[in-house]
C-alpha positions in Angstrom: -3.0 -27.1 3.7 0.3 -26.7 5.8 1.0 -23.2 7.1 3.3 -22.3 4.8 1.4 -23.4 1.5 -1.4 -21.3 3.0 0.8 -18.6 2.9 2.0 -19.4 0.0 -1.0 -19.6 -1.5 -2.3 -16.5 -0.2 0.9 -14.5 -1.4 0.1 -15.7 -4.9 -3.1 -14.6 -4.8 -2.1 -10.7 -3.9 0.7 -11.0 -6.6 -2.4 -11.5 -8.9 -4.7 -9.1 -7.9 -1.5 -6.5 -8.2 -0.8 -7.8 -11.3 -4.3 -6.9 -12.4 -4.3 -3.9 -11.2 -1.4 -2.3 -13.0 -2.2 -4.6 -16.4 -5.5 -2.5 -15.8 -4.1 1.1 -15.4 -2.0 0.3 -18.2 -4.7 -0.8 -20.8 -7.4 1.6 -19.1 -7.3 4.2 -22.0 -8.4 1.9 -24.2 -11.3 0.3 -22.1 -12.4 4.0 -22.0 -12.7 4.7 -25.5 -14.5 1.4 -25.9 -17.0 2.2 -23.4 -17.7 5.8 -25.2 -17.9 3.9 -28.3 -20.5 1.8 -27.2 -22.6 4.2 -25.6 -22.1 6.6 -28.9 -25.3 7.4 -30.8 -27.3 5.5 -27.9 -31.1 5.9 -28.8 -30.3 7.8 -31.9 -31.5 6.5 -35.4 -28.9 4.9 -37.8 -26.9 7.8 -40.0 -28.3 10.4 -37.7 -25.0 10.4 -35.1 -22.1 11.7 -35.8 -19.4 9.3 -37.2 -16.7 8.9 -35.2 -13.7 5.7 -34.1 -11.3 5.4 -31.3 -8.6 7.5 -32.3 -11.0 10.4 -32.6 -12.9 9.5 -29.2 -9.6 9.4 -27.5 -8.2 13.1 -28.8 -11.0 14.5 -28.1 -10.8 13.5 -24.7 -7.1 14.0 -24.2 -7.7 17.9 -26.2 -11.1 18.6 -23.5 -9.8 16.8 -20.3 -6.3 16.2 -20.6 -4.4 13.5 -20.0 -5.9 12.2 -17.1 -9.4 12.2 -18.9 -8.3 9.1 -20.2 -8.4 7.9 -16.3 -11.7 8.4 -15.5 -13.4 5.6 -13.7 -10.0 3.6 -12.7 -10.6 3.3 -9.0 -13.5 1.2 -9.4 -11.9 -0.7 -12.1 -9.1 -1.0 -9.1 -11.4 -2.2 -6.9 -13.3 -5.4 -8.9 -9.6 -6.6 -9.0 -9.7 -6.7 -5.2 -12.8 -8.9 -5.2 -12.5 -10.7 -8.8 -9.1 -12.0 -9.3 -9.0 -13.5 -5.7 -12.5 -15.4 -6.1 -11.5 -16.7 -9.5 -8.4 -18.3 -8.7 -9.5 -20.1 -5.4 -13.0 -21.0 -7.0 -11.3 -22.3 -10.1 -8.6 -24.0 -7.6 -11.5 -25.5 -5.7 -13.7 -26.6 -8.6 -10.7 -28.2 -10.4 -9.9 -29.9 -7.0 -13.4 -31.4 -6.7 -13.8 -32.4 -10.4 -10.4 -34.3 -10.7 -10.3 -38.1 -10.2 -7.7 -39.6 -8.2 -4.7 -39.9 -10.2 -6.4 -39.0 -13.6 -6.5 -35.2 -15.4 -9.2 -33.0 -15.8 -10.5 -33.1 -19.4 -10.5 -29.8 -21.3 -14.3 -29.2 -20.9 -14.6 -30.2 -17.3 -11.1 -28.2 -16.8 -13.6 -25.0 -19.1 -16.8 -25.7 -16.9 -14.5 -25.0 -13.9 -13.3 -21.3 -15.0 -16.2 -20.9 -16.7 -18.2 -21.0 -13.5 -15.4 -19.4 -10.8 -15.4 -16.7 -13.5 -19.3 -16.2 -12.9 -19.5 -16.2 -9.4 -16.5 -13.6 -9.4 -18.5 -11.3 -11.8 -21.3 -11.4 -9.7 -19.4 -10.3 -6.8 -17.7 -7.9 -9.0 -20.7 -6.5 -10.8 -21.2 -3.7 -8.7 -17.9 -2.1 -9.3 -18.1 -2.8 -13.0 -21.1 -1.0 -13.0 -19.3 2.1 -11.2 -16.8 1.9 -13.8 -19.0 2.2 -16.8 -20.8 4.8 -15.1 -17.5 7.4 -14.2 -16.6 6.6 -17.6 -19.6 7.9 -19.3 -19.9 10.6 -16.9 -16.7 12.1 -19.2 -19.3 13.3 -22.1 -21.6 15.3 -19.8 -18.5 17.3 -18.8 -17.7 17.6 -22.4 -21.1 19.5 -22.7 -20.3 21.7 -19.8 -22.5 19.4 -17.0 -21.9 18.2 -14.0 -20.7 14.6 -13.8 -22.9 12.5 -11.7 -20.7 11.0 -9.5 -17.5 12.9 -7.8 -15.7 9.5 -7.2 -16.4 5.5 -6.7 -17.4 5.2 -3.5 -20.0 8.6 -4.0 -21.0 6.8 -7.0 -21.6 3.2 -4.5 -24.1 5.5 -2.4 -26.0 7.6 -4.9 -26.6 4.3 -6.8 -28.0 2.6 -3.6 -30.3 5.9 -2.1 -31.6 6.1 -5.8 -32.0 2.7 -7.3 -31.7 0.7 -4.3 -29.2 -2.4 -3.4 -30.4 -4.4 -6.8 -29.5 -1.2 -8.8 -25.4 -2.1 -8.0 -26.7 -5.0 -10.0 -27.8 -3.5 -13.2 -26.7 -5.7 -16.5 -25.2 -8.3 -14.5 -27.0 -10.6 -16.8 -25.2 -9.8 -20.4 -22.1 -9.0 -17.8 -21.5 -13.0 -17.1 -23.2 -13.9 -20.7 -19.8 -11.9 -21.8 -17.2 -13.5 -19.8 -19.0 -16.9 -21.6 -18.4 -16.2 -24.7 -15.2 -14.2 -24.6 -14.1 -17.7 -22.6 -15.7 -20.3 -26.1 -14.0 -17.8 -28.4 -10.1 -18.2 -26.7 -11.3 -21.9 -25.9 -12.2 -22.8 -29.6 -8.9 -20.8 -31.2 -6.3 -19.9 -29.2 -5.0 -23.7 -29.4 -5.6 -23.8 -33.8 -3.9 -20.5 -33.8 -1.2 -21.5 -31.8 -0.6 -24.5 -33.6 -0.8 -22.7 -36.8 2.2 -20.3 -35.9 4.9 -22.9 -35.0 3.7 -25.4 -37.7 4.4 -22.6 -40.5 7.4 -21.8 -38.1 5.9 -18.0 -37.6 7.5 -18.3 -34.1 8.8 -21.1 -31.6 6.6 -22.2 -28.5 7.6 -19.4 -26.4 6.6 -15.7 -25.9 5.9 -14.1 -29.2 3.4 -17.5 -30.1 1.6 -17.1 -27.3 0.8 -13.1 -28.3 0.3 -14.0 -31.8 -2.4 -16.6 -30.7 -3.7 -14.6 -28.6 -4.3 -11.9 -31.1 -5.8 -14.2 -33.6 -8.1 -16.1 -31.0 -9.0 -12.7 -29.4 -10.6 -11.8 -32.9 -12.7 -14.2 -32.4 -13.9 -13.7 -28.6 -14.1 -10.0 -29.5 -16.7 -10.9 -32.7 -18.5 -13.3 -30.1 -19.0 -11.3 -26.9 -19.6 -7.7 -28.6 -22.9 -7.7 -28.8 -23.3 -8.7 -25.2 -21.0 -6.1 -24.1 -22.4 -3.4 -26.0 -25.8 -4.4 -23.8 -24.1 -4.6 -20.6 -22.3 -1.1 -21.1 -26.0 0.2 -22.0 -27.7 -1.7 -19.3 -25.2 0.0 -16.5 -25.2 3.4 -17.6 -29.0 3.7 -17.5 -30.1 5.9 -14.5 -33.3 5.9 -15.8 -35.0 3.2 -17.0 -34.3 3.2 -21.2 -34.5 -0.4 -21.0 -36.5 -3.1 -19.1 -34.1 -5.7 -19.7 -31.2 -6.7 -21.4 -33.1 -8.3 -24.4 -35.5 -5.2 -24.4 -32.0 -3.0 -25.0 -30.8 -5.9 -27.9 -33.8 -4.8 -29.5 -33.7 -1.4 -29.2 -30.6 -0.7 -30.1 -30.7 -3.0 -33.0 -34.0 -1.1 -34.1 -32.5 2.7 -33.7 -29.1 2.3 -34.8 -28.9 -0.7 -36.9 -27.5 -4.5 -36.4 -23.6 -3.2 -36.3 -24.3 -1.2 -33.5 -24.0 -4.3 -31.5 -20.2 -4.0 -32.8 -19.7 -0.4 -31.6 -16.0 -0.5 -30.0 -14.9 -3.7 -31.7 -11.5 -2.4 -32.4 -10.3 -1.3 -28.7 -12.4 -4.4 -27.4 -9.7 -6.6 -29.2 -6.9 -4.3 -28.8 -7.1 -4.3 -25.0 -7.0 -8.1 -24.8 -3.0 -8.9 -25.9 -1.6 -6.4 -24.0 -3.6 -6.6 -21.1 -2.3 -10.3 -20.8 1.5 -9.4 -21.3 1.5 -6.5 -18.7 -0.4 -9.0 -16.5 1.9 -12.3 -17.0 5.0 -10.0 -16.9 4.2 -8.2 -13.6 3.3 -11.1 -12.0 6.7 -12.6 -13.1 8.5 -9.8 -11.7 6.7 -9.9 -8.4 7.2 -13.6 -7.6 11.0 -12.9 -8.7 11.2 -10.4 -6.1 9.5 -12.3 -3.2 11.7 -14.9 -4.1 9.2 -17.4 -4.9 9.7 -18.9 -7.7 9.9 -23.0 -7.9 13.1 -24.0 -8.4 11.9 -27.1 -10.6 9.3 -25.6 -12.5 9.8 -23.3 -16.0 8.3 -20.2 -15.2 7.7 -18.0 -18.5 5.8 -14.5 -18.6 2.6 -15.9 -19.1 2.4 -18.5 -16.2 1.2 -18.5 -12.5 0.5 -20.1 -9.6 1.0 -23.9 -9.5 -1.1 -24.3 -13.3 -0.2 -22.4 -16.4 -2.7 -20.2 -17.3 -4.3 -18.1 -20.4 -5.4 -14.9 -18.5 -8.5 -14.6 -20.6 -11.0 -11.4 -19.6 -12.8 -12.9 -16.8 -11.8 -16.6 -17.1 -8.9 -18.6 -16.4 -8.0 -21.5 -18.7 -5.0 -23.9 -18.2 -3.0 -23.3 -21.4 -1.1 -26.6 -20.1 -4.4 -28.8 -21.1 -4.6 -26.6 -24.3 -1.0 -28.0 -25.2 -1.8 -31.5 -24.1 -4.7 -31.2 -26.5 -2.7 -30.3 -29.6 0.5 -31.9 -28.7 2.2 -28.8 -29.4 
């Protein structure tokens, strides 16, 4: 790769990281609400927990802690994207290049595999930041009870976790975290193409940003349904300080046994509601920054949800080339 190409690649990765941070900040109140719902009624028998929903949770946070209360845990969420987004992009590109044959194009499963593996590596590296984010989000419940939060900030949390739980404590919940990324990928990959084809075929929208948004909302429903149980287990495994669960399977069994099967889909609505806005803000901001830097290619049609040298669907954990989906459906 030439120096100018290196510079261009590094700049695009930087723009992607910044855009991911903007998208994360924009949708963070929804993510915090989801986490609180997933922890609500933990270890409380069916029917014993006070009924709640996303609106009630967000309203209570605003009433007790003000607007800034909706951003507890934002700093580790932003820190995560300093590692997660670049690793995912670089990993995908390398895997894609190594699997591609001379003059040929990758099959859809091969591209999905490349995206999945790069997402796994990125999740493994960024999991400590995820853990700190979950714990800081959960600490708001202690403030509500008049108790002192466990952590004063991101780096205080990292320091205390290492001292009390060891280095390995930073990777609690990493297995369901990785599993969730794959399940989100499966749901999106299986349904996005069909959903977009349906939208265009029935003339609900042309092949543009609106068709993408509608398809993302529809495919996001299946992705959320598939991944929500793993997400609940991930959140609970990461939040535990004292050992409540021996492993992810133990957490799954105890959650169902004590709270019922429906507990595995706690936070379903905010999880689903966050997917579309995150993708839209990410893509739009990437485009704006790219224009600002004057790095648009004159021979490339760059729409709001395209980035780098390949068009992608921005999944919550995986990059999948949308061109491959489009080719598969001939839309």
